C-alpha positions in Angstrom: 6.9 -4.4 1.1 9.9 -3.0 2.8 11.0 -4.4 6.2 13.7 -2.3 7.8 16.6 -3.8 9.8 15.9 -4.6 13.5 16.9 -1.9 16.0 18.8 -3.1 19.0 17.5 -6.6 18.5 13.9 -5.5 18.4 11.7 -6.0 15.3 11.4 -2.6 13.6 7.9 -3.1 12.1 7.0 0.6 12.8 9.0 1.7 9.8 7.6 -0.9 7.3 5.7 0.2 4.3 4.1 -1.2 1.1 4.6 0.6 -2.2 2.3 0.1 -5.2 3.4 1.2 -8.6 1.1 1.5 -11.6 3.3 0.3 -14.6 0.4 0.4 -17.0 -0.5 3.2 -19.5 -3.9 3.8 -17.8 -5.2 4.9 -14.4 -6.0 2.0 -12.1 -9.0 2.1 -9.9 -8.5 0.6 -6.4 -12.2 -0.1 -6.2 -15.0 -1.8 -8.1 -18.4 -0.2 -7.5 -18.8 -0.3 -3.7 -15.9 -2.8 -3.2 -12.5 -1.5 -2.4 -9.0 -3.1 -2.4 -7.9 -4.5 0.9 -4.5 -5.4 2.2 -4.8 -8.2 4.8 -2.7 -10.5 7.1 0.7 -8.9 7.5 -0.8 -5.5 7.2 -4.4 -4.3 7.5 -5.5 -1.5 5.2 -8.6 -0.6 3.1 -8.3 1.9 0.3 -11.0 4.6 0.3 -13.7 4.5 -2.3 -12.6 6.5 -5.4 -8.9 5.8 -4.9 -6.9 5.6 -8.1 -3.3 5.3 -9.2 -2.4 7.3 -12.3 -0.2 5.8 -15.0 3.4 5.7 -13.7 2.4 6.8 -10.2 3.1 5.3 -6.8 1.0 4.9 -3.6 2.7 4.3 -0.3 0.9 2.6 2.6 2.8 3.5 5.8 2.3 2.9 9.5 1.6 6.3 11.1 
């Protein structure tokens, strides 16, 4: 997770992001049957059914 510097003394959480990198030699599924990967607590995000990360690929979760 990247947390950018504060701007004018204000927490700059709007520019935070999480980067996932697949270091394996195989595609990684971000789901198992009907269950999907979730990010919780500091960030709330559910990956869509069928989401995968190819070998050597990245996925960014950003706050838009």
